[in-house]
LODREN-841364 format. One record per residue: residue number from 1; residue in one letter; x, y, z of N, C-alpha, C, O, CB in turn. Coordinates in steps of 0.2 Angstrom, whole numbers. Glycine has a CB too. Layout:
N
SITE / NUM / A / X / Y / Z / X / Y / Z / X / Y / Z / X / Y / Z / X / Y / Z $
...
This chain:
75
SITE / 1 / M / -392 / -162 / 483 / -388 / -163 / 476 / -391 / -164 / 472 / -397 / -166 / 472 / -384 / -168 / 476 $
SITE / 2 / S / -388 / -164 / 467 / -393 / -163 / 460 / -392 / -168 / 456 / -388 / -173 / 458 / -392 / -157 / 456 $
SITE / 3 / D / -393 / -169 / 451 / -392 / -177 / 449 / -386 / -172 / 445 / -380 / -173 / 445 / -401 / -184 / 444 $
SITE / 4 / K / -390 / -168 / 440 / -387 / -166 / 434 / -378 / -164 / 437 / -373 / -168 / 438 / -391 / -159 / 430 $
SITE / 5 / L / -379 / -160 / 439 / -374 / -158 / 444 / -366 / -167 / 445 / -360 / -167 / 444 / -381 / -156 / 453 $
SITE / 6 / T / -371 / -172 / 448 / -369 / -177 / 449 / -363 / -182 / 444 / -357 / -185 / 443 / -375 / -180 / 450 $
SITE / 7 / A / -371 / -181 / 441 / -366 / -183 / 431 / -361 / -180 / 432 / -357 / -183 / 435 / -369 / -179 / 423 $
SITE / 8 / G / -360 / -172 / 430 / -355 / -169 / 426 / -349 / -172 / 431 / -345 / -175 / 428 / -355 / -160 / 425 $
SITE / 9 / L / -349 / -171 / 436 / -343 / -174 / 442 / -343 / -182 / 442 / -342 / -185 / 447 / -346 / -171 / 450 $
SITE / 10 / V / -345 / -184 / 438 / -345 / -190 / 438 / -342 / -192 / 431 / -338 / -197 / 430 / -351 / -192 / 438 $
SITE / 11 / A / -343 / -187 / 426 / -340 / -186 / 418 / -333 / -185 / 418 / -329 / -186 / 414 / -342 / -181 / 414 $
SITE / 12 / A / -334 / -179 / 424 / -328 / -174 / 420 / -321 / -180 / 427 / -316 / -177 / 428 / -329 / -159 / 423 $
SITE / 13 / V / -322 / -185 / 430 / -316 / -189 / 435 / -316 / -193 / 432 / -311 / -197 / 434 / -317 / -192 / 442 $
SITE / 14 / A / -320 / -196 / 425 / -319 / -201 / 420 / -317 / -199 / 414 / -317 / -204 / 410 / -324 / -203 / 419 $
SITE / 15 / V / -315 / -194 / 413 / -309 / -193 / 406 / -304 / -188 / 407 / -299 / -186 / 404 / -312 / -190 / 399 $
SITE / 16 / V / -306 / -185 / 413 / -301 / -180 / 417 / -294 / -184 / 414 / -291 / -182 / 409 / -302 / -180 / 426 $
SITE / 17 / P / -291 / -188 / 418 / -288 / -194 / 416 / -285 / -197 / 409 / -279 / -199 / 408 / -293 / -198 / 418 $
SITE / 18 / C / -289 / -197 / 404 / -288 / -201 / 397 / -287 / -193 / 397 / -281 / -192 / 396 / -295 / -205 / 392 $
SITE / 19 / V / -289 / -187 / 398 / -283 / -180 / 392 / -279 / -181 / 395 / -275 / -183 / 391 / -284 / -172 / 392 $
SITE / 20 / L / -279 / -180 / 398 / -271 / -181 / 401 / -266 / -181 / 400 / -261 / -177 / 398 / -268 / -185 / 404 $
SITE / 21 / L / -269 / -189 / 400 / -266 / -197 / 398 / -262 / -194 / 390 / -257 / -195 / 388 / -273 / -205 / 397 $
SITE / 22 / C / -268 / -190 / 386 / -267 / -192 / 380 / -263 / -185 / 378 / -258 / -185 / 374 / -274 / -195 / 375 $
SITE / 23 / G / -264 / -180 / 379 / -264 / -174 / 378 / -255 / -172 / 383 / -250 / -168 / 382 / -272 / -170 / 381 $
SITE / 24 / L / -255 / -176 / 387 / -248 / -176 / 390 / -242 / -181 / 390 / -236 / -180 / 392 / -248 / -177 / 396 $
SITE / 25 / G / -246 / -185 / 388 / -241 / -190 / 387 / -234 / -191 / 383 / -229 / -194 / 386 / -244 / -192 / 386 $
SITE / 26 / P / -235 / -190 / 376 / -229 / -187 / 371 / -224 / -182 / 379 / -218 / -182 / 380 / -234 / -181 / 363 $
SITE / 27 / A / -229 / -177 / 382 / -224 / -173 / 382 / -220 / -174 / 387 / -214 / -172 / 386 / -227 / -169 / 383 $
SITE / 28 / A / -221 / -178 / 392 / -218 / -181 / 400 / -214 / -185 / 397 / -208 / -184 / 397 / -223 / -186 / 405 $
SITE / 29 / T / -217 / -191 / 392 / -209 / -194 / 390 / -202 / -189 / 388 / -196 / -187 / 391 / -210 / -199 / 381 $
SITE / 30 / L / -205 / -188 / 385 / -196 / -183 / 382 / -195 / -179 / 389 / -189 / -180 / 392 / -197 / -174 / 373 $
SITE / 31 / V / -198 / -176 / 392 / -196 / -172 / 402 / -193 / -178 / 401 / -188 / -178 / 397 / -203 / -171 / 410 $
SITE / 32 / A / -197 / -187 / 406 / -191 / -190 / 406 / -188 / -193 / 403 / -187 / -199 / 405 / -190 / -192 / 408 $
SITE / 33 / A / -185 / -192 / 398 / -177 / -198 / 395 / -173 / -192 / 393 / -167 / -192 / 393 / -179 / -204 / 386 $
SITE / 34 / G / -177 / -182 / 391 / -171 / -177 / 395 / -171 / -179 / 400 / -168 / -184 / 399 / -171 / -170 / 396 $
SITE / 35 / S / -171 / -178 / 409 / -170 / -180 / 414 / -162 / -185 / 414 / -156 / -183 / 414 / -177 / -184 / 416 $
SITE / 36 / L / -166 / -192 / 413 / -162 / -199 / 413 / -153 / -195 / 408 / -147 / -197 / 409 / -168 / -208 / 407 $
SITE / 37 / L / -154 / -191 / 403 / -151 / -191 / 399 / -144 / -187 / 404 / -138 / -188 / 406 / -156 / -189 / 391 $
SITE / 38 / A / -150 / -181 / 405 / -146 / -175 / 407 / -140 / -179 / 416 / -134 / -179 / 418 / -154 / -167 / 411 $
SITE / 39 / W / -147 / -183 / 418 / -144 / -185 / 423 / -137 / -192 / 424 / -132 / -193 / 427 / -151 / -187 / 427 $
SITE / 40 / I / -139 / -193 / 418 / -132 / -200 / 416 / -127 / -194 / 415 / -124 / -191 / 419 / -134 / -207 / 406 $
SITE / 41 / G / -127 / -194 / 410 / -122 / -189 / 405 / -121 / -183 / 407 / -115 / -181 / 406 / -125 / -188 / 399 $
SITE / 42 / G / -125 / -178 / 409 / -124 / -170 / 410 / -128 / -167 / 405 / -131 / -171 / 401 / -117 / -166 / 410 $
SITE / 43 / P / -127 / -161 / 405 / -132 / -155 / 400 / -126 / -155 / 395 / -127 / -150 / 392 / -134 / -146 / 405 $
SITE / 44 / L / -120 / -157 / 393 / -115 / -159 / 387 / -119 / -163 / 384 / -121 / -161 / 378 / -107 / -161 / 388 $
SITE / 45 / V / -121 / -170 / 387 / -125 / -175 / 380 / -130 / -171 / 378 / -127 / -168 / 373 / -130 / -182 / 383 $
SITE / 46 / L / -135 / -168 / 378 / -143 / -167 / 378 / -141 / -158 / 375 / -145 / -154 / 373 / -149 / -169 / 387 $
SITE / 47 / T / -135 / -156 / 375 / -134 / -152 / 368 / -130 / -155 / 364 / -132 / -153 / 358 / -130 / -146 / 369 $
SITE / 48 / L / -126 / -160 / 364 / -124 / -164 / 357 / -132 / -165 / 352 / -133 / -162 / 347 / -121 / -173 / 359 $
SITE / 49 / I / -136 / -170 / 357 / -139 / -172 / 354 / -147 / -167 / 348 / -151 / -167 / 344 / -140 / -177 / 359 $
SITE / 50 / F / -145 / -163 / 354 / -151 / -157 / 353 / -148 / -154 / 344 / -151 / -152 / 339 / -150 / -150 / 362 $
SITE / 51 / L / -140 / -153 / 347 / -137 / -149 / 339 / -136 / -152 / 335 / -134 / -149 / 329 / -131 / -146 / 338 $
SITE / 52 / V / -136 / -162 / 335 / -137 / -165 / 329 / -143 / -168 / 327 / -144 / -174 / 326 / -133 / -168 / 327 $
SITE / 53 / A / -146 / -164 / 327 / -156 / -166 / 327 / -157 / -159 / 323 / -158 / -159 / 317 / -163 / -166 / 338 $
SITE / 54 / A / -155 / -153 / 326 / -155 / -148 / 321 / -151 / -148 / 315 / -153 / -149 / 309 / -152 / -143 / 323 $
SITE / 55 / L / -147 / -148 / 316 / -142 / -150 / 309 / -145 / -154 / 301 / -145 / -152 / 296 / -135 / -156 / 311 $
SITE / 56 / G / -150 / -164 / 304 / -152 / -165 / 302 / -160 / -164 / 300 / -164 / -168 / 297 / -149 / -166 / 304 $
SITE / 57 / W / -161 / -158 / 303 / -167 / -154 / 303 / -169 / -152 / 297 / -174 / -152 / 295 / -168 / -150 / 307 $
SITE / 58 / L / -162 / -148 / 294 / -159 / -141 / 292 / -157 / -144 / 288 / -160 / -141 / 283 / -155 / -137 / 295 $
SITE / 59 / I / -152 / -150 / 285 / -151 / -158 / 279 / -158 / -158 / 276 / -158 / -157 / 269 / -152 / -168 / 284 $
SITE / 60 / W / -162 / -158 / 279 / -170 / -164 / 279 / -172 / -157 / 276 / -173 / -157 / 270 / -175 / -169 / 288 $
SITE / 61 / R / -173 / -151 / 278 / -176 / -145 / 276 / -173 / -144 / 268 / -177 / -145 / 263 / -174 / -138 / 280 $
SITE / 62 / N / -165 / -144 / 268 / -164 / -141 / 259 / -167 / -146 / 257 / -172 / -145 / 254 / -155 / -140 / 255 $
SITE / 63 / V / -165 / -151 / 257 / -166 / -156 / 254 / -173 / -158 / 250 / -174 / -160 / 245 / -164 / -159 / 258 $
SITE / 64 / R / -176 / -157 / 254 / -183 / -156 / 252 / -188 / -150 / 248 / -193 / -149 / 245 / -186 / -156 / 259 $
SITE / 65 / R / -180 / -144 / 250 / -182 / -138 / 245 / -178 / -141 / 239 / -181 / -141 / 233 / -179 / -130 / 249 $
SITE / 66 / D / -172 / -142 / 238 / -172 / -140 / 231 / -174 / -147 / 225 / -175 / -148 / 219 / -163 / -138 / 231 $
SITE / 67 / N / -175 / -152 / 231 / -179 / -155 / 225 / -190 / -154 / 226 / -194 / -159 / 226 / -176 / -165 / 225 $
SITE / 68 / N / -190 / -149 / 227 / -195 / -146 / 225 / -195 / -142 / 221 / -197 / -144 / 215 / -197 / -143 / 228 $
SITE / 69 / D / -192 / -136 / 221 / -185 / -136 / 216 / -184 / -136 / 208 / -186 / -132 / 204 / -181 / -143 / 218 $
SITE / 70 / R / -181 / -142 / 208 / -182 / -147 / 205 / -187 / -149 / 201 / -187 / -150 / 195 / -180 / -150 / 207 $
SITE / 71 / N / -193 / -150 / 205 / -200 / -152 / 201 / -202 / -147 / 198 / -204 / -147 / 192 / -206 / -155 / 204 $
SITE / 72 / Q / -201 / -141 / 202 / -206 / -132 / 198 / -201 / -134 / 192 / -204 / -138 / 188 / -204 / -120 / 204 $
SITE / 73 / L / -195 / -133 / 191 / -193 / -134 / 182 / -195 / -138 / 178 / -194 / -137 / 172 / -188 / -135 / 180 $
SITE / 74 / G / -197 / -144 / 182 / -196 / -149 / 176 / -206 / -148 / 174 / -208 / -150 / 168 / -192 / -159 / 180 $
SITE / 75 / K / -210 / -145 / 178 / -217 / -142 / 176 / -216 / -138 / 168 / -221 / -135 / 166 / -220 / -136 / 183 $
């Protein structure tokens, strides 16, 4: 076996878990939390959480847009 191939394989074995943990960590955490909530409360709980989050995001976006409009008028 070539040393270059062995070094590449050893490097891949060392790097892949770090990449998976950093790249998939937030998604895996959200999936685990969502699964736990669905298991405990059923899909209604997840639906309510999603609707409240979407409504909060829309309100936040409108407030920021209004503030930006006011700032543009003052210039």
